Z-matrix of the N, CA and C atoms (Angstrom, degrees):
N
C 1 1.482
C 2 1.531 1 103.09
N 3 1.368 2 112.76 1 132.04
C 4 1.522 3 120.94 2 178.98
C 5 1.518 4 106.55 3 -98.16
N 6 1.373 5 110.59 4 132.01
C 7 1.503 6 114.27 5 171.63
C 8 1.491 7 105.91 6 -110.16
N 9 1.381 8 110.09 7 154.14
C 10 1.515 9 118.07 8 178.51
C 11 1.528 10 106.13 9 -115.26
N 12 1.295 11 112.74 10 149.34
C 13 1.428 12 117.53 11 172.62
C 14 1.462 13 109.46 12 -93.73
N 15 1.295 14 122.14 13 136.70
C 16 1.376 15 121.11 14 179.60
C 17 1.538 16 113.49 15 -59.36
N 18 1.357 17 120.94 16 163.33
C 19 1.447 18 121.51 17 -178.58
C 20 1.455 19 108.83 18 -72.48
N 21 1.340 20 120.71 19 -26.28
C 22 1.484 21 119.66 20 169.11
C 23 1.450 22 103.56 21 -146.96
N 24 1.306 23 111.74 22 142.65
C 25 1.514 24 121.99 23 177.22
C 26 1.507 25 106.80 24 -106.83
N 27 1.354 26 111.41 25 142.75
C 28 1.422 27 121.41 26 178.84
C 29 1.557 28 107.50 27 -118.56
N 30 1.318 29 118.11 28 121.92
C 31 1.466 30 118.25 29 -176.25
C 32 1.500 31 105.43 30 -76.18
N 33 1.283 32 113.14 31 166.15
C 34 1.495 33 124.09 32 178.61
C 35 1.518 34 109.80 33 -57.45
N 36 1.418 35 116.72 34 -44.41
C 37 1.455 36 120.69 35 179.61
C 38 1.516 37 110.30 36 -56.29
N 39 1.507 38 114.89 37 -46.18
C 40 1.443 39 114.37 38 -176.49
C 41 1.482 40 110.91 39 -69.49
N 42 1.318 41 119.39 40 -44.68
C 43 1.494 42 121.32 41 177.94
C 44 1.479 43 110.80 42 -53.57
N 45 1.328 44 117.52 43 -44.29
C 46 1.492 45 118.60 44 -174.36
C 47 1.637 46 108.39 45 -66.59
N 48 1.284 47 114.06 46 -38.96
C 49 1.521 48 118.86 47 177.30
C 50 1.499 49 110.72 48 -65.92
N 51 1.345 50 115.84 49 -40.62
C 52 1.458 51 113.71 50 179.49
C 53 1.516 52 116.86 51 -67.29
N 54 1.399 53 112.96 52 -27.81
C 55 1.486 54 118.97 53 176.16
C 56 1.562 55 107.76 54 -74.08
N 57 1.294 56 119.85 55 -33.98
C 58 1.447 57 123.57 56 175.65
C 59 1.465 58 112.25 57 -63.99
N 60 1.335 59 114.38 58 -45.30
C 61 1.434 60 116.62 59 178.16
C 62 1.532 61 113.16 60 -68.86
N 63 1.243 62 118.67 61 -37.48
C 64 1.455 63 122.50 62 174.48
C 65 1.544 64 112.49 63 -53.91
N 66 1.367 65 114.05 64 -45.60
C 67 1.426 66 119.13 65 179.92
C 68 1.514 67 109.05 66 -65.52
N 69 1.296 68 119.52 67 -43.75
C 70 1.429 69 123.52 68 -178.33
C 71 1.551 70 112.35 69 -64.07
N 72 1.303 71 117.52 70 -36.45
C 73 1.410 72 125.54 71 -178.39
C 74 1.626 73 115.09 72 -89.80
N 75 1.369 74 110.78 73 2.94
C 76 1.430 75 114.28 74 -173.91
C 77 1.578 76 120.89 75 58.03
N 78 1.414 77 110.34 76 37.68
C 79 1.407 78 118.57 77 -179.29
C 80 1.578 79 112.66 78 -96.20
N 81 1.266 80 113.84 79 122.32
C 82 1.490 81 120.22 80 -177.94
C 83 1.431 82 107.58 81 -84.28
N 84 1.356 83 119.34 82 106.52
C 85 1.391 84 124.39 83 -178.30
C 86 1.490 85 115.90 84 -68.80
N 87 1.317 86 119.17 85 -13.93
C 88 1.523 87 122.99 86 172.10
C 89 1.515 88 110.49 87 -73.45
N 90 1.397 89 116.94 88 -26.57
C 91 1.458 90 123.02 89 -179.60
C 92 1.560 91 114.08 90 -107.49
N 93 1.308 92 118.90 91 -0.86
C 94 1.474 93 121.83 92 -166.99
C 95 1.493 94 106.85 93 -127.26
N 96 1.309 95 115.42 94 155.36
C 97 1.483 96 128.37 95 171.31
C 98 1.449 97 111.18 96 -112.70
N 99 1.416 98 113.37 97 153.33
C 100 1.472 99 115.81 98 167.74
C 101 1.598 100 101.12 99 -92.12
N 102 1.397 101 116.03 100 119.43
C 103 1.380 102 117.08 101 174.35
C 104 1.483 103 112.99 102 -94.70
N 105 1.291 104 117.20 103 123.26
C 106 1.418 105 123.99 104 175.98
C 107 1.656 106 108.62 105 -104.58
N 108 1.254 107 114.54 106 129.02
C 109 1.528 108 120.14 107 -176.90
C 110 1.504 109 109.79 108 -140.53
N 111 1.285 110 113.65 109 155.87
C 112 1.432 111 125.48 110 175.60
C 113 1.525 112 105.24 111 -118.98
N 114 1.369 113 114.92 112 118.36
C 115 1.491 114 117.38 113 177.92
C 116 1.561 115 109.76 114 -120.82
N 117 1.217 116 114.61 115 166.57
C 118 1.502 117 121.32 116 175.14
C 119 1.535 118 112.23 117 -70.34
N 120 1.255 119 121.18 118 131.16
C 121 1.419 120 122.45 119 175.21
C 122 1.511 121 112.38 120 150.37
N 123 1.301 122 115.75 121 175.13
C 124 1.520 123 118.65 122 -177.66
C 125 1.578 124 111.70 123 85.48
N 126 1.278 125 117.69 124 166.25
C 127 1.425 126 122.36 125 -177.04
C 128 1.531 127 112.07 126 -63.15
N 129 1.371 128 117.73 127 -30.19
C 130 1.469 129 118.78 128 -176.49
C 131 1.586 130 113.53 129 -97.07
N 132 1.284 131 118.56 130 -2.11
C 133 1.472 132 121.23 131 173.85
C 134 1.469 133 114.34 132 114.07
N 135 1.393 134 120.65 133 -35.80
C 136 1.466 135 121.92 134 -177.03
C 137 1.486 136 105.60 135 -129.70
N 138 1.364 137 115.77 136 151.26
C 139 1.447 138 123.95 137 179.58
C 140 1.535 139 107.60 138 -138.29
N 141 1.319 140 115.07 139 158.71
C 142 1.377 141 121.14 140 178.42
C 143 1.502 142 111.75 141 -96.71
N 144 1.308 143 122.90 142 141.33
C 145 1.415 144 126.87 143 172.88
C 146 1.443 145 112.46 144 -125.03
N 147 1.300 146 113.98 145 132.06
C 148 1.552 147 119.10 146 -170.93
C 149 1.573 148 103.45 147 -127.66
N 150 1.277 149 119.80 148 132.36
C 151 1.431 150 122.28 149 178.34
C 152 1.497 151 116.02 150 -170.87
N 153 1.294 152 118.83 151 -173.27
C 154 1.486 153 119.58 152 -176.78
C 155 1.601 154 109.62 153 -103.40
N 156 1.307 155 113.99 154 148.01
C 157 1.479 156 115.15 155 175.87
C 158 1.568 157 104.01 156 -146.22
N 159 1.316 158 111.60 157 150.98
C 160 1.529 159 115.79 158 176.56
C 161 1.492 160 108.61 159 -114.74
N 162 1.280 161 119.46 160 1.75
C 163 1.506 162 124.52 161 -177.51
C 164 1.496 163 109.04 162 -120.66
N 165 1.326 164 117.72 163 122.97
C 166 1.463 165 122.94 164 174.59
C 167 1.442 166 108.19 165 -96.51
N 168 1.393 167 117.95 166 120.19
C 169 1.444 168 120.54 167 178.11
C 170 1.472 169 114.21 168 -73.48
N 171 1.323 170 119.50 169 159.27
C 172 1.445 171 128.40 170 -177.82
C 173 1.464 172 109.73 171 -51.58
N 174 1.341 173 119.97 172 -42.96
C 175 1.513 174 120.54 173 -174.66
C 176 1.470 175 111.32 174 -97.94
N 177 1.347 176 120.10 175 4.06
C 178 1.448 177 119.77 176 176.54
C 179 1.531 178 114.99 177 -63.81
N 180 1.345 179 114.94 178 147.92
C 181 1.356 180 116.59 179 168.98
C 182 1.530 181 110.46 180 -102.96
N 183 1.385 182 115.10 181 139.84
C 184 1.476 183 119.34 182 -177.27
C 185 1.473 184 109.00 183 -117.17
N 186 1.331 185 113.90 184 140.66
C 187 1.401 186 114.99 185 172.99
C 188 1.508 187 107.49 186 -148.44
N 189 1.324 188 118.44 187 164.34
C 190 1.468 189 121.51 188 174.60
C 191 1.524 190 112.13 189 -117.05
N 192 1.282 191 115.27 190 125.34
C 193 1.487 192 125.39 191 179.54
C 194 1.474 193 110.80 192 -131.87
N 195 1.354 194 118.32 193 125.48
C 196 1.425 195 122.15 194 -179.97
C 197 1.546 196 113.38 195 56.03
N 198 1.376 197 116.13 196 33.50
C 199 1.422 198 119.59 197 179.69
C 200 1.470 199 114.01 198 74.33
N 201 1.371 200 121.23 199 7.25
C 202 1.368 201 124.68 200 178.29
C 203 1.656 202 109.46 201 -105.83
N 204 1.281 203 113.82 202 136.53
C 205 1.515 204 113.07 203 173.36
C 206 1.439 205 113.93 204 -87.88
N 207 1.331 206 116.89 205 123.57
C 208 1.492 207 123.08 206 -169.56
C 209 1.526 208 105.69 207 -119.66
N 210 1.370 209 117.79 208 133.44
C 211 1.419 210 125.47 209 173.76
C 212 1.499 211 107.82 210 -124.33
N 213 1.401 212 111.37 211 157.53
C 214 1.443 213 122.39 212 175.99
C 215 1.390 214 112.50 213 -165.28
N 216 1.395 215 119.87 214 138.31
C 217 1.440 216 122.70 215 176.33
C 218 1.409 217 111.41 216 -61.07
N 219 1.287 218 114.93 217 168.05
C 220 1.553 219 124.48 218 -171.23
C 221 1.502 220 110.52 219 -62.34
N 222 1.459 221 115.12 220 -42.65
C 223 1.477 222 115.79 221 -178.74
C 224 1.496 223 110.26 222 -69.29
N 225 1.313 224 118.73 223 -40.09
C 226 1.473 225 116.35 224 -177.17
C 227 1.550 226 110.87 225 -71.70
N 228 1.386 227 119.19 226 -32.47
C 229 1.386 228 120.94 227 171.33
C 230 1.519 229 113.39 228 -52.02
N 231 1.343 230 117.99 229 -46.42
C 232 1.461 231 122.58 230 -178.09
C 233 1.621 232 107.35 231 -65.04
N 234 1.260 233 117.75 232 -37.87
C 235 1.476 234 120.24 233 -176.99
C 236 1.536 235 113.30 234 -73.10
N 237 1.296 236 119.59 235 -30.21
C 238 1.446 237 125.60 236 -173.55
C 239 1.567 238 113.04 237 -104.64
N 240 1.318 239 116.89 238 -8.15
C 241 1.425 240 116.20 239 -178.08
C 242 1.583 241 112.63 240 -56.67
N 243 1.275 242 110.46 241 132.51
C 244 1.503 243 117.43 242 -176.24
C 245 1.503 244 115.51 243 90.33
N 246 1.305 245 120.32 244 -4.73
C 247 1.432 246 126.10 245 -173.02
C 248 1.539 247 108.74 246 -86.78
N 249 1.383 248 111.63 247 159.31
C 250 1.413 249 122.66 248 174.90
C 251 1.488 250 108.50 249 -117.14
N 252 1.337 251 114.35 250 136.78
C 253 1.482 252 119.53 251 175.01
C 254 1.575 253 108.49 252 -102.96
N 255 1.297 254 116.40 253 120.86
C 256 1.539 255 118.33 254 -175.73
C 257 1.539 256 103.85 255 -123.96
N 258 1.361 257 111.50 256 169.44
C 259 1.434 258 120.38 257 172.93
C 260 1.451 259 107.80 258 -131.86
N 261 1.393 260 119.95 259 140.88
C 262 1.423 261 121.38 260 177.41
C 263 1.480 262 104.22 261 -135.88
N 264 1.346 263 112.35 262 139.09
C 265 1.547 264 115.56 263 175.05
C 266 1.504 265 109.05 264 -115.92
N 267 1.340 266 116.70 265 23.76
C 268 1.493 267 119.76 266 178.25
C 269 1.523 268 112.27 267 -76.42
N 270 1.329 269 115.28 268 176.18
C 271 1.456 270 117.56 269 -174.77
C 272 1.630 271 109.54 270 -72.72
N 273 1.310 272 113.93 271 -27.28
C 274 1.475 273 115.57 272 176.02
C 275 1.502 274 112.69 273 -101.71
N 276 1.297 275 112.94 274 112.29
C 277 1.504 276 112.09 275 178.11
C 278 1.522 277 119.89 276 85.13
N 279 1.310 278 122.84 277 35.06
C 280 1.398 279 127.73 278 -178.13
C 281 1.542 280 111.56 279 -61.59
N 282 1.211 281 117.97 280 136.48
C 283 1.481 282 123.50 281 179.92
C 284 1.444 283 114.23 282 118.34
N 285 1.444 284 111.45 283 -169.90
C 286 1.460 285 117.85 284 -178.47
C 287 1.508 286 109.86 285 -79.67
N 288 1.344 287 121.68 286 142.20
C 289 1.360 288 123.50 287 178.26
C 290 1.600 289 111.45 288 -138.70
N 291 1.274 290 114.68 289 136.06
C 292 1.446 291 120.46 290 176.67
C 293 1.471 292 110.70 291 -95.70
N 294 1.263 293 119.40 292 131.60
C 295 1.467 294 123.73 293 177.40
C 296 1.536 295 106.18 294 -111.28
N 297 1.368 296 116.63 295 96.91
C 298 1.381 297 125.42 296 -170.07
C 299 1.469 298 114.37 297 -104.61
N 300 1.319 299 120.46 298 106.50
C 301 1.559 300 122.54 299 179.95
C 302 1.490 301 111.83 300 -60.17
N 303 1.359 302 120.34 301 -22.34
C 304 1.444 303 123.34 302 179.10
C 305 1.449 304 116.69 303 -74.39
N 306 1.281 305 115.01 304 -26.54
C 307 1.520 306 121.60 305 -173.91
C 308 1.532 307 112.58 306 -64.30
N 309 1.312 308 114.59 307 118.41
C 310 1.456 309 114.25 308 -179.73
C 311 1.450 310 111.83 309 -91.87
N 312 1.321 311 120.23 310 -10.54
C 313 1.464 312 123.62 311 178.58
C 314 1.544 313 103.44 312 -155.56
N 315 1.376 314 114.72 313 142.19
C 316 1.418 315 127.55 314 172.84
C 317 1.515 316 110.64 315 -127.36
N 318 1.364 317 116.19 316 149.80
C 319 1.461 318 116.95 317 173.88
C 320 1.484 319 110.00 318 -75.47
N 321 1.318 320 117.34 319 171.04
C 322 1.421 321 122.19 320 -179.75
C 323 1.516 322 119.11 321 -61.55
N 324 1.392 323 113.85 322 -33.51
C 325 1.470 324 117.24 323 179.98
C 326 1.603 325 107.89 324 -85.30
N 327 1.362 326 120.27 325 -9.41
C 328 1.477 327 119.01 326 178.11
C 329 1.434 328 113.01 327 80.59
N 330 1.310 329 119.13 328 10.25
C 331 1.531 330 119.63 329 179.92
C 332 1.472 331 114.50 330 -92.43
N 333 1.351 332 118.93 331 -14.29
C 334 1.479 333 117.29 332 175.41
C 335 1.551 334 108.89 333 -140.28
N 336 1.363 335 111.10 334 166.97
C 337 1.492 336 116.12 335 -171.64
C 338 1.517 337 108.38 336 -153.60
N 339 1.317 338 116.26 337 170.88
C 340 1.437 339 122.60 338 177.79
C 341 1.555 340 106.12 339 -142.99
N 342 1.351 341 112.87 340 155.04
C 343 1.455 342 117.62 341 -179.57
C 344 1.505 343 112.37 342 -105.74
């Protein structure tokens, strides 16, 4: 039996925090998606964008991870494929973090990357 790894994995910590934020922001997760995007910016050229969306575009890829519906455009999908989204509330690096095996370089703060 062949198993496939999802395009992006979301840790339990990140999923839990996303649910907390959804409650705080009055986001109905039955009607909304977590949108993952890669946009130009940051010290290394590309940065991650994470937010809510209620509209799935025609070319968006949809997947379910940790019970959350996730969408991303085709270009972002190619950039984040194989990545893990995590959340840390420690003193060093509090917030959401992408661990992207494709990134050849990241900036010192970890907010941007290049391939």
